[in-house]
Structure formats: structure tokens, C-alpha cells
SEFI-888795 format. One record per residue (C-alpha): residue number from 1; x, y, z; residue in one letter. Coordinates in steps of 0.5 Angstrom, whole numbers, plus 2048, in hexadecimal, padded with zeros to 3 digits. Each point is the difference from the previous one (the first is absolute). Example, Ala and Ser with C-alpha at 12.3 -4.5 7.8 and 13.67 -1.06 7.14 Angstrom:
% SEFI-888795
<node num="1" east="819" north="7F7" up="810" residuo="A"/>
<node num="2" east="802" north="807" up="7FE" residuo="S"/>
END
This chain:
% SEFI-888795
<node num="1" east="7CC" north="814" up="7CF" residuo="M"/>
<node num="2" east="7FC" north="807" up="7FE" residuo="G"/>
<node num="3" east="7FD" north="803" up="806" residuo="N"/>
<node num="4" east="7F9" north="800" up="7FE" residuo="L"/>
<node num="5" east="802" north="7F8" up="802" residuo="N"/>
<node num="6" east="804" north="800" up="806" residuo="I"/>
<node num="7" east="7FA" north="805" up="804" residuo="E"/>
<node num="8" east="7FC" north="7FA" up="7FD" residuo="R"/>
<node num="9" east="804" north="7FD" up="805" residuo="I"/>
<node num="10" east="800" north="805" up="805" residuo="A"/>
<node num="11" east="7F9" north="801" up="801" residuo="M"/>
<node num="12" east="7FF" north="7F8" up="800" residuo="L"/>
<node num="13" east="804" north="800" up="806" residuo="A"/>
<node num="14" east="7FE" north="806" up="804" residuo="C"/>
<node num="15" east="7F8" north="7FC" up="800" residuo="E"/>
<node num="16" east="805" north="7FA" up="803" residuo="N"/>
<node num="17" east="802" north="804" up="806" residuo="V"/>
<node num="18" east="7FC" north="7FA" up="805" residuo="Q"/>
<node num="19" east="806" north="7FB" up="7FD" residuo="T"/>
<node num="20" east="806" north="806" up="800" residuo="W"/>
<node num="21" east="803" north="806" up="801" residuo="G"/>
<node num="22" east="803" north="803" up="806" residuo="I"/>
<node num="23" east="800" north="803" up="806" residuo="Q"/>
<node num="24" east="804" north="807" up="800" residuo="V"/>
<node num="25" east="7FE" north="804" up="805" residuo="G"/>
<node num="26" east="7F9" north="803" up="7FD" residuo="E"/>
<node num="27" east="802" north="7FD" up="7FA" residuo="S"/>
<node num="28" east="7FF" north="7FA" up="7FD" residuo="L"/>
<node num="29" east="803" north="7FF" up="7FB" residuo="H"/>
<node num="30" east="7FE" north="7FC" up="7F9" residuo="V"/>
<node num="31" east="805" north="800" up="7FB" residuo="I"/>
<node num="32" east="804" north="806" up="7FD" residuo="S"/>
<node num="33" east="801" north="802" up="7F9" residuo="L"/>
<node num="34" east="806" north="801" up="7FC" residuo="N"/>
<node num="35" east="801" north="801" up="7F8" residuo="A"/>
<node num="36" east="7FF" north="7F9" up="7FE" residuo="N"/>
<node num="37" east="801" north="7FF" up="807" residuo="D"/>
<node num="38" east="7FB" north="7FC" up="806" residuo="A"/>
<node num="39" east="801" north="7FF" up="807" residuo="L"/>
<node num="40" east="7FC" north="7FB" up="803" residuo="F"/>
<node num="41" east="800" north="801" up="809" residuo="Y"/>
<node num="42" east="7FE" north="7FA" up="803" residuo="L"/>
<node num="43" east="7FF" north="7FF" up="807" residuo="F"/>
<node num="44" east="7FF" north="7F8" up="800" residuo="S"/>
<node num="45" east="805" north="7FD" up="7FA" residuo="P"/>
<node num="46" east="7FF" north="7F9" up="802" residuo="K"/>
<node num="47" east="7F8" north="801" up="7FD" residuo="V"/>
<node num="48" east="7FF" north="806" up="7FC" residuo="T"/>
<node num="49" east="807" north="7FF" up="7FB" residuo="L"/>
<node num="50" east="7FC" north="7FB" up="7FE" residuo="L"/>
<node num="51" east="7FA" north="805" up="7FF" residuo="R"/>
<node num="52" east="803" north="805" up="7FC" residuo="L"/>
<node num="53" east="804" north="7FB" up="7FC" residuo="L"/>
<node num="54" east="7F8" north="7FE" up="7FF" residuo="Q"/>
<node num="55" east="7FF" north="807" up="7FE" residuo="L"/>
<node num="56" east="805" north="801" up="7FB" residuo="L"/>
<node num="57" east="7FE" north="7FA" up="7FD" residuo="A"/>
<node num="58" east="7F9" north="801" up="800" residuo="D"/>
<node num="59" east="802" north="808" up="7FD" residuo="F"/>
<node num="60" east="804" north="7FC" up="7FC" residuo="A"/>
<node num="61" east="7FB" north="7FA" up="7FC" residuo="N"/>
<node num="62" east="7FC" north="807" up="7FF" residuo="I"/>
<node num="63" east="804" north="805" up="7FE" residuo="S"/>
<node num="64" east="806" north="7FB" up="7FD" residuo="G"/>
<node num="65" east="805" north="804" up="803" residuo="L"/>
<node num="66" east="806" north="7FC" up="805" residuo="H"/>
<node num="67" east="804" north="800" up="806" residuo="L"/>
<node num="68" east="807" north="7FF" up="7FF" residuo="N"/>
<node num="69" east="803" north="7FC" up="805" residuo="R"/>
<node num="70" east="806" north="801" up="7FE" residuo="N"/>
<node num="71" east="800" north="807" up="801" residuo="K"/>
<node num="72" east="7FB" north="7FF" up="806" residuo="S"/>
<node num="73" east="804" north="801" up="807" residuo="M"/>
<node num="74" east="7FD" north="7FF" up="808" residuo="V"/>
<node num="75" east="802" north="804" up="805" residuo="F"/>
<node num="76" east="7FE" north="7FD" up="807" residuo="P"/>
<node num="77" east="800" north="805" up="805" residuo="L"/>
<node num="78" east="7FE" north="7FC" up="807" residuo="A"/>
<node num="79" east="802" north="7F8" up="800" residuo="S"/>
<node num="80" east="7FD" north="7FB" up="7FB" residuo="L"/>
<node num="81" east="800" north="7FA" up="806" residuo="V"/>
<node num="82" east="7F9" north="7FC" up="7FE" residuo="G"/>
<node num="83" east="803" north="802" up="7F7" residuo="L"/>
<node num="84" east="802" north="7F9" up="7FE" residuo="P"/>
<node num="85" east="807" north="800" up="7FC" residuo="L"/>
<node num="86" east="7FB" north="7FC" up="7FB" residuo="T"/>
<node num="87" east="7FB" north="804" up="800" residuo="L"/>
<node num="88" east="805" north="806" up="7FE" residuo="M"/>
<node num="89" east="804" north="7FD" up="7FB" residuo="L"/>
<node num="90" east="7FB" north="7FD" up="7FD" residuo="A"/>
<node num="91" east="7FD" north="807" up="7FE" residuo="L"/>
<node num="92" east="805" north="802" up="7FC" residuo="G"/>
<node num="93" east="801" north="807" up="803" residuo="L"/>
<node num="94" east="808" north="802" up="803" residuo="H"/>
<node num="95" east="7FF" north="800" up="807" residuo="W"/>
<node num="96" east="805" north="807" up="803" residuo="E"/>
<node num="97" east="802" north="7FD" up="806" residuo="L"/>
END
């Protein structure tokens, strides 16, 4: 993904801070960008992960650029209690538990 494309995704994500992002002290962290990689911070993965994947799917429909699920990983920072295992498997992402 080119830098301009990843910046567009970042802008879309930042417009939806009510949907995702984590608060650390006085700072709200929504996304971190590094070269062609993006790291999204989600506070309630049961709801926000599906919304993020929909945002990325919508972006893919417009741009033709798709999320590479073989290279994408999910790193939970808290408990995944309440997130059904069937949902985790259905998303087709690698979960680093």
C-alpha cells in the first residue's frame, strides 16, 4: 500500500474516534503508521473490530487495495472475554494470544 493510501485510511479512522481508539493518560491513540504498515487501536474488539474491517473493505472497494489477512495480526492488550471464538476464526486473521 502506498503512503498516500495508508494516510487516507488513517484519516478515515481518525474521523471515527468515537468508534475506536484507546486513551492513554490524556492522549487518544487511534492509529500508528510506519512505512506501509498501520496499527489500529481498538477499545472494544467485539464491536470495533468488525467496524474497522468494514472500513477497510469499503476502502478496498474504492481503491482496489485489500487487507492482506495472511500478514495481518491481532494483538489483544486486554481480555478477549465476550469475543466469540467463532467470530475470531471467521475473521481469518492471525490472533497473537
